[in-house]
C-alpha positions, 0 to 999 in steps of 0.5 A: 823295348828290351827283348823278353828273357826266358831265364828271367821269366822263369825265375820271376814265375817261380818266385811269385808261384812260391810266394802266392802259394795258390796250392797251399791256399786251396783249403782257404779257398774251399772254406771261403767257397763253403761260406759264401756259396760261389767264388767268381774265379774270372773276377778274382783272377782279373783282380789279382792280375790288375793288383799285381801289375798296378802295384809293380808300377806304382806300389812305392808311390801309392804307399808313400801317398797314403803315408805307409811304408812297405813294413806297415803294409806287410804287417797289416797283411800278416794280421789278416792272414793270421785271423784267416789261419786262426779261423782254419785251425779253431773252426771259429768265424771271427768275421761276423759280417753279412755273408755275400753270395759270392767271393772274388776280391776280398779275401780271395784276390786280396790278401790271400793271393795278391797280399802283402807278401806278394806285393813286397816281393814285386817291389823287390823283383823290380830292382833285379829283373826287367819289367816286361819279364816280371809282367809275363811272370805275373800273367803266368801265375794268374793263369794258374790261379784261375785254373785252381779257382775254376776247379775248386768244386772238383778239388773239394770233391776230390779231397772229401770232408775228412781230407778237407778237415786235415788239409784245413788244419794243416795249412792253417798252422802253415798260414799262422807260421807265414803270418808270424814270419811276415810280422817278425820280418817287418817289425823292429822289436 
């Protein structure tokens, strides 16, 4: 086994941190928590860790087995992100399903945190960095995700209703832009 390389770990951690954008996802997480009542931060964090590590090792093969390519996967993720962003900007609920008492896997772990952009990035990182360094970067990012999810009530109190509204609309626009960028990058129009 090759030794861990600090510079690679730092690079992977920063790239994943930018793609996951857990700080930018705070308004979405707060909105989901307000809707469902409770976010299972431990369960969501474990799901994020497992999804990313599994996808790192079998992502290409898994998509091939079900007949999908990375572009199709990314486009599907961009559409989900687009709908979440529209809910934030317009203040309308598009999903009219039963509301669970808590949220963890959907939509928090996937597609918000470990979504199509993150998964696609992992496959790209695999060609540039050693696997063990990528895994350490994934673990470090999962710790940050857990801290944010665990403190979502505190963040909600800190921001207040007006701050939340402003943040929700602002990040809704940013999420829309991310969704459109992801869609455009993966379509061949």
